KEFIFI-282105 format. One record per residue: residue in three letters; x, y, z of N, C-alpha, C in turn. Coordinates in steps of 0.001 Angstrom, whole numbers, padded with zeros to 6 digits, always signed. Example, Ala and Ser with C-alpha at 12.3 -4.5 7.8 and 13.67 -1.06 7.14 Angstrom:
ALA+013190-005690+007800+012300-004500+007800+013200-003300+007800 SER+012850-002250+007080+013670-001060+007140+012900+000030+007870 
end
This chain:
MET+092141+161103+157771+092464+162525+157955+093788+162617+158779 ALA+094671+163341+158322+096030+163558+159019+095780+164322+160281 ARG+096474+163947+161361+096419+164691+162596+097003+166019+162434 LYS+096316+167050+163054+096840+168385+162993+097546+168750+164250 PHE+098540+169693+164177+099271+170124+165333+099085+171636+165513 PHE+098942+172021+166766+098552+173406+167108+099755+174245+167519 ILE+099862+175420+166994+100853+176429+167441+100167+177678+167878 ASP+100625+178309+168909+100075+179573+169394+100947+180735+169120 ASN+101989+180584+168278+102864+181711+168035+102716+181998+166457 ASN+103078+183180+166158+103102+183586+164689+104460+183095+164089 PHE+104591+183162+162806+105826+182818+162149+106183+183712+161093 GLU+107498+183824+160799+108006+184767+159851+108794+184024+158793 ASN+108795+184576+157574+109581+184021+156462+109236+182588+156202 ASN+107939+182194+156437+107456+180838+156256+108251+179755+157019 LEU+108722+180243+158216+109391+179258+159181+108654+179220+160501 ILE+108525+178047+161066+107823+177876+162328+108757+177078+163253 GLU+108807+177530+164485+109555+176761+165515+108601+176184+166576 ILE+108683+174972+166876+107767+174301+167793+108552+173646+168940 SER+108078+173864+170165+108668+173226+171313+107527+172795+172323 GLY+107838+172263+173490+106851+171907+174411+106082+170656+174051 ASP+104805+170661+174389+103951+169474+174223+103811+169027+172769 GLU+103669+170036+171859+103504+169686+170450+104765+169148+169863 PHE+105926+169571+170362+107195+169008+169889+107291+167534+170302 ASN+106788+167207+171488+106847+165880+172008+105883+164999+171192 HIS+104650+165509+170847+103731+164784+170033+104241+164492+168676 ILE+104875+165421+168068+105424+165301+166699+106593+164360+166664 VAL+107536+164504+167520+108757+163703+167525+108667+162340+168213 ASN+108099+162337+169444+108190+161123+170239+106950+160274+170115 VAL+105829+160920+169827+104553+160161+169740+104299+159771+168267 SER+104322+160752+167394+104018+160482+165988+105258+160010+165211 ARG+106433+160205+165868+107684+159644+165233+107975+160275+163922 LYS+107774+161578+163805+108126+162317+162638+109589+162631+162593 ILE+110135+162661+161356+111582+162892+161189+111712+164074+160184 VAL+112968+164523+160053+113260+165618+159027+112880+165143+157660 GLY+112185+165958+156934+111722+165706+155596+110234+165312+155596 ASP+109647+164848+156715+108222+164542+156797+107403+165806+156709 GLU+106178+165727+156193+105281+166791+156093+104157+166613+157111 ILE+103739+167681+157685+102689+167703+158751+101780+168893+158409 ILE+100590+168824+159053+099624+170003+158972+099626+170721+160322 VAL+099791+172025+160270+099868+172890+161429+098701+173909+161427 ILE+098089+174122+162567+097054+175145+162611+097376+176115+163780 ASN+096857+177317+163663+097049+178381+164715+095755+178944+165218 GLY+094667+178210+164954+093361+178668+165499+092651+179733+164702 LYS+093195+180079+163517+092596+181138+162759+091860+180662+161464 GLY+091751+179344+161327+090930+178887+160256+091675+178295+158994 LEU+093014+178337+159039+093812+177841+157897+094578+176614+158346 ASP+094702+175722+157366+095619+174580+157466+096951+174910+156752 TYR+098049+174797+157472+099364+175002+156902+100043+173676+156680 ASN+100307+173411+155396+101062+172198+155124+102581+172582+155243 CYS+103273+171770+156135+104664+172117+156428+105579+170946+156299 LYS+106843+171248+156119+107915+170151+156080+108872+170426+157210 ILE+109164+169299+157925+110148+169388+159026+111593+169533+158453 VAL+112273+170630+158784+113557+170874+158233+114652+170740+159301 GLU+114294+170730+160508+115336+170556+161556+114724+170070+162839 ILE+115396+169155+163545+114951+168650+164840+116097+168666+165817 ASN+115902+169433+166881+116859+169451+167951+116323+168733+169181 LYS+117003+168801+170358+116550+168039+171532+115283+168620+172059 LYS+115011+169936+171936+113864+170513+172621+112931+171177+171616 CYS+113277+171349+170369+112423+171961+169426+112672+171540+168042 LEU+111772+171890+167145+111967+171572+165743+111618+172776+164865 LYS+112039+172769+163650+111697+173859+162719+110980+173296+161555 LEU+109985+174058+161111+109141+173737+159961+109173+174778+158903 LYS+109106+174391+157665+108948+175344+156547+107605+175214+156012 VAL+106932+176342+155859+105571+176298+155334+105543+176171+153840 LEU+104855+175142+153353+104777+174852+151901+103570+175463+151286 SER+102524+175411+151981+101239+175994+151442+100228+176122+152561 SER+099158+176853+152237+098083+177054+153217+096755+177029+152466 ILE+095709+176422+153117+094381+176444+152573+093354+176727+153697 ILE+092164+177182+153261+091081+177335+154202+090545+175998+154597 CYS+090420+175772+155918+089897+174531+156388+088490+174317+155980 ASP+088198+173108+155440+086794+172851+154951+085938+172158+156032 ALA+086473+171933+157191+085719+171297+158275+084957+172220+159099 GLU+085063+173512+158977+084386+174525+159778+082897+174657+159358 THR+082042+174885+160342+080630+175088+160016+080387+176509+159547 LYS+079438+176743+158755+079103+178119+158308+078281+178884+159316 SER+077586+178129+160192+076725+178787+161204+077530+179284+162375 ASP+077047+180413+162900+077628+181111+164063+076752+180729+165281 VAL+077201+179698+166058+076499+179250+167161+077258+179399+168440 THR+076658+180057+169485+077237+180191+170791+076443+179366+171773 VAL+077075+178661+172690+076340+177915+173702+076678+178522+175079 TYR+075638+178946+175825+075754+179407+177232+075364+178235+178118 GLN+076329+177792+178874+076186+176647+179734+076294+177012+181169 ALA+075179+176840+181955+075290+177006+183385+076258+175983+184006 LEU+077029+176414+185009+078104+175611+185578+077595+174254+186109 VAL+078358+173243+185689+078235+171869+186200+079615+171432+186747 LYS+079653+170210+187271+080953+169725+187752+082026+169657+186609 SER+083263+169812+187016+084313+170053+186104+084431+168943+185005 ASP+084243+167676+185395+084360+166584+184389+083252+166702+183340 LYS+082058+167071+183801+080940+167182+182824+081147+168384+181935 LEU+081631+169568+182560+081868+170742+181736+082906+170526+180746 GLU+083919+169700+181059+085039+169359+180134+084423+168490+178985 LEU+083610+167531+179249+082957+166723+178267+082134+167562+177329 ILE+081313+168422+177873+080552+169374+177069+081425+170242+176130 THR+082495+170794+176686+083360+171636+175862+083983+170813+174737 GLN+084431+169626+175031+084998+168765+173969+083996+168467+172856 LYS+082836+168006+173220+081875+167560+172189+081285+168740+171427 LEU+081099+169899+172089+080594+171036+171317+081614+171598+170323 THR+082862+171498+170716+083916+171817+169744+083806+170953+168534 GLU+083635+169646+168716+083535+168693+167649+082287+169081+166760 LEU+081245+169461+167344+079983+169785+166691+080004+171098+165930 GLY+081056+171966+166206+081268+173125+165361+080815+174471+165869 ILE+080580+174563+167228+080166+175860+167680+081332+176851+167616 LYS+080970+178153+167628+082050+179194+167559+082467+179679+168892 ARG+081534+179675+169874+081865+180263+171213+081188+179466+172278 PHE+081880+179431+173415+081340+178615+174598+081417+179544+175775 VAL+080256+179704+176488+080193+180670+177622+079691+179979+178873 PRO+080547+179611+179840+080069+179072+181083+079535+180204+181920 PHE+078502+179974+182749+077987+181060+183573+077347+180539+184849 VAL+077145+181397+185795+076539+181053+187081+075098+181422+187166 SER+074275+180462+187589+072827+180763+187830+072511+180382+189245 SER+071298+180650+189656+070881+180455+191083+071126+179046+191621 PHE+070844+178027+190851+070880+176706+191328+072132+175925+191016 CYS+073114+176677+190545+074415+176046+190220+075093+175536+191545 GLN+075595+174363+191589+076239+173873+192756+077789+174005+192652 VAL+078236+174556+191591+079673+174781+191352+079942+176302+191379 LYS+081052+176648+192081+081416+178091+192192+082242+178472+190980 ALA+082102+179718+190640+082836+180244+189470+084343+180159+189585 ASN+084805+180358+190787+086351+180361+190992+086898+178993+190945 SER+086048+177948+190951+086544+176606+190810+086623+176107+189385 THR+086095+176869+188476+086035+176487+187070+087313+177072+186390 ARG+088098+176114+185814+089365+176489+185119+089073+176611+183635 VAL+088984+177914+183266+088684+178214+181834+089925+177822+181005 ASP+091119+177951+181558+092335+177626+180803+092344+176123+180458 ARG+091854+175290+181388+091697+173861+181159+090683+173532+180079 LEU+089548+174311+180019+088526+174128+179029+089083+174516+177658 ASP+089916+175598+177609+090490+176021+176410+091426+174889+175862 LYS+092229+174346+176731+093126+173260+176282+092371+172054+175750 ILE+091344+171690+176416+090455+170593+175926+089898+170865+174569 SER+089430+172091+174408+088819+172490+173132+089844+172426+172019 ILE+091095+172887+172324+092135+172811+171283+092425+171328+170905 GLU+092458+170453+171867+092752+169049+171586+091582+168466+170725 ALA+090364+168825+171066+089208+168433+170245+089321+168960+168834 LEU+089731+170197+168781+089895+170875+167488+090794+170070+166535 LYS+091948+169690+167075+092946+168937+166306+092358+167564+165918 GLN+091678+166882+166808+091160+165564+166616+090123+165499+165538 CYS+089209+166474+165649+088069+166460+164639+088328+167079+163282 GLY+089492+167731+163117+089851+168289+161850+089550+169767+161604 ARG+089045+170463+162652+088800+171873+162552+090124+172669+162646 SER+090117+173943+162232+091294+174753+162322+091022+176145+162983 LYS+089824+176430+163270+089531+177746+163930+089168+177533+165382 SER+089829+178171+166339+089629+177946+167734+088231+178393+168180 VAL+087625+177632+169114+086432+178032+169749+086802+179055+170821 ILE+086022+180160+170877+086242+181185+171927+085640+180603+173211 ILE+086544+180427+174159+086048+179944+175468+086044+181183+176459 ASP+084936+181590+176789+084796+182868+177602+085106+182608+179096 LYS+085435+183660+179801+085485+183569+181244+084131+183291+181832 VAL+084003+182855+183013+082689+182567+183658+081943+183880+183804 LYS+080766+183915+183327+079940+185145+183471+078863+184949+184513 SER+078207+186053+184913+077083+185986+185799+075787+185884+184908 PHE+074734+185495+185585+073455+185346+184862+073049+186654+184202 ASN+073221+187773+184931+072855+189045+184364+073702+189439+183155 GLU+074975+189113+183214+075855+189348+182046+075364+188624+180812 VAL+074942+187370+181030+074442+186586+179933+073127+187203+179324 ILE+072288+187588+180185+071024+188237+179740+071295+189490+178916 ASP+072281+190266+179345+072674+191483+178622+073196+191210+177238 GLU+073778+190000+177065+074409+189619+175791+073389+189074+174750 LEU+072290+188546+175276+071401+187722+174366+070704+188541+173268 ASN+070660+189874+173425+069986+190651+172398+070846+190698+171128 GLN+072069+190354+171121+072929+190378+169931+072657+189262+168965 TYR+071819+188295+169320+071545+187108+168519+070248+187232+167726 ASP+070237+186655+166589+068998+186565+165805+068009+185617+166451 LEU+068501+184589+167068+067634+183582+167702+068335+183013+168899 VAL+067615+182815+169990+068105+182207+171181+067245+180966+171530 ILE+067825+179814+171541+067120+178561+171925+067329+178328+173395 PHE+066232+178208+174147+066287+178023+175554+065691+176655+175933 ALA+066482+175762+176461+066063+174446+176882+065225+174628+178213 TYR+063912+174438+178104+063008+174659+179237+062006+173542+179450 GLU+062120+172843+180558+061353+171598+180706+059823+171852+180658 LYS+059322+173087+180928+057920+173359+180981+057386+173886+179610 SER+058258+174036+178668+057849+174543+177361+056939+173592+176669 LYS+055988+174133+175931+055067+173300+175107+055666+173157+173673 ASN+056727+173790+173411+057307+173791+172046+058374+172756+171878 SER+058633+172387+170657+059817+171560+170335+060559+172248+169233 LEU+061731+171791+168925+062545+172442+167895+061917+172466+166518 LYS+061065+171478+166219+060362+171498+164939+059446+172716+164795 ASP+059099+173378+165916+058236+174530+165857+059087+175863+165690 VAL+060344+175737+165674+061205+176969+165645+061604+177230+164206 ASN+061443+178531+163773+061856+178932+162470+063275+179414+162461 PHE+064185+178769+161782+065593+179133+161765+065928+179992+160515 ILE+064952+180294+159676+065250+181134+158491+065775+182460+158881 ASN+066827+182929+158241+067494+184220+158451+068097+184371+159837 SER+068413+183286+160512+069052+183287+161774+070546+183005+161572 LYS+071278+184096+161416+072764+183963+161120+073579+183789+162474 LYS+073095+184408+163537+073715+184206+164852+072695+183622+165778 VAL+073063+182436+166269+072209+181668+167157+072868+181334+168441 ALA+072112+181454+169523+072624+181088+170898+071768+179999+171445 ILE+072354+179163+172263+071678+178072+172910+072012+178312+174405 ILE+070964+178231+175302+071182+178372+176697+070707+177185+177505 ILE+071612+176601+178239+071321+175368+178967+071559+175568+180472 GLY+070719+175046+181301+070868+175278+182774+071813+174176+183362 SER+072075+174313+184624+072793+173288+185354+071754+172156+185676 GLU+072315+171168+186387+071401+170045+186662+070244+170424+187590 GLY+070416+171535+188289+069347+172038+189116+068413+172929+188361 GLY+068665+173226+187142+067816+174091+186325+067990+175521+186731 PHE+066958+176338+186359+066905+177737+186668+065805+178029+187714 SER+065939+179114+188385+064862+179540+189306+063736+180042+188444 GLU+062504+180097+189067+061341+180621+188341+061561+182023+187848 GLU+062262+182819+188647+062472+184264+188223+063449+184274+187035 GLU+064457+183378+187046+065391+183307+185943+064649+182832+184682 ASN+063812+181795+184821+063013+181337+183707+062159+182481+183077 LYS+061566+183177+183919+060667+184334+183437+061517+185377+182688 ILE+062701+185705+183167+063559+186696+182554+063919+186253+181186 ILE+064358+185011+181071+064870+184461+179816+063716+184427+178760 ILE+062584+183856+179175+061433+183725+178287+060898+185075+177749 SER+061067+186134+178595+060519+187424+178279+061262+188117+177133 LEU+062449+187651+176788+063250+188286+175765+062606+187948+174402 LYS+062533+188912+173492+061858+188767+172194+062451+187795+171282 ASN+063740+187601+171336+064379+186665+170453+064618+185248+170945 VAL+063990+185003+172120+064091+183691+172728+062923+182696+172378 LYS+063302+181581+171981+062320+180471+171793+062565+179375+172776 SER+061643+179080+173711+061879+178016+174624+061424+176704+173997 VAL+062186+175671+174272+061872+174291+173697+061955+173244+174784 SER+061152+172248+174688+061261+171116+175589+062140+170074+174859 LEU+062868+169309+175673+063750+168274+175124+063124+166918+175238 GLY+061811+166872+175563+061077+165615+175676+060585+165291+177049 LYS+060009+164162+177229+059384+163740+178527+060451+163224+179479 ARG+061616+162838+179013+062616+162312+179937+063452+163477+180406 ILE+063940+163359+181642+064782+164396+182256+066269+164057+181906 LEU+066869+164948+181182+068226+164678+180668+069281+165306+181636 ARG+070426+164675+181765+071518+165273+182529+071928+166555+181726 ALA+072605+167503+182380+073005+168717+181783+073861+168542+180511 GLU+074804+167595+180680+075724+167345+179579+075012+166677+178392 THR+074048+165849+178689+073258+165216+177556+072374+166256+176888 ALA+071827+167118+177632+070974+168182+177090+071741+169134+176193 SER+072918+169523+176690+073749+170435+175919+074196+169853+174589 ILE+074732+168643+174632+075258+168020+173448+074185+167680+172459 SER+073034+167076+172959+071945+166717+172030+071267+167914+171400 LEU+070979+168942+172198+070317+170152+171670+071221+170847+170613 THR+072467+170968+170908+073393+171551+169929+073406+170740+168649 SER+073414+169428+168766+073392+168603+167513+072203+168869+166676 VAL+071023+168945+167295+069811+169130+166532+069790+170565+165977 VAL+070208+171539+166708+070251+172918+166216+071146+173002+164986 MET+072258+172346+165019+073213+172304+163886+072490+171625+162675 PHE+071786+170599+162950+071010+169975+161875+069958+170944+161256 LYS+069248+171627+162119+068236+172570+161617+068911+173739+160814 LEU+070118+174029+161141+070846+175098+160499+071522+174598+159196 GLY+071319+173381+158845+071863+172776+157600+073294+172341+157707 GLU+073729+172062+158941+075142+171649+159142+075266+170117+159317 TRP+074227+169377+158960+074331+167877+159261+075450+167268+158590 GLU+075739+167703+157321+076878+167026+156588+078144+167209+157351 ASN+078372+168446+157869+079597+168714+158607+079627+167965+159960 ILE+078478+167848+160633+078471+167085+161894+078730+165582+161634 TRP+078193+165043+160561+078429+163676+160196+079909+163415+159935 LYS+080603+164367+159293+082023+164215+158982+082849+164335+160270 LEU+082423+165236+161164+083274+165532+162302+083121+164518+163457 VAL+081878+164034+163606+081667+163157+164724+081764+161693+164349 PHE+081330+161313+163221+081293+159946+162852+082362+159617+161780 
end
């Protein structure tokens, strides 16, 4: 699979100008020259096949030859709500969930989070997600939300057909969950401290929430988030895409 390059600007008359980090990757890392063809994405789901027509000291120009809909995107609409964990773990989660094909990622604060909202760099998470997007072959950007409060998350959950809640006291497993007609699915994962009893009660009380246990072993937050998302994607019929993207 050819490496993709990301642009955040629009283009006119089938011409694209690239500078900054992507210019460096194309010219100095990938050693592309005038006449070479590359694939460019802008986060909207299309692959643009382009030819390099000019290279200057700080920028290059591309001519768009054709565009196609990216076939590496999942059909399922999955959002993951992740209670805040340390930055390195949150970055790992963001990277891997992008590879797995989620559409939206929402970090949030709950009672037992040991990380403060103002210490979480959403711009950094967005950059990591874009890099993962290019690496795994996707072309549509993951929406990385600002850090939300627990109450804001609760207010949003009614918009989903199904919400999967990782809850250590649940008697259910994912095999007990019916995914039929679930077009919009959310997954909610706690921090390493979990949720308070009051928070657990509030989440479980919602009609569209199905609590599930992840087994007898206690998983780290990042392990729980990545493994649960993988299995949900499998249940939604996305295993073929996951296999292509991850392996």
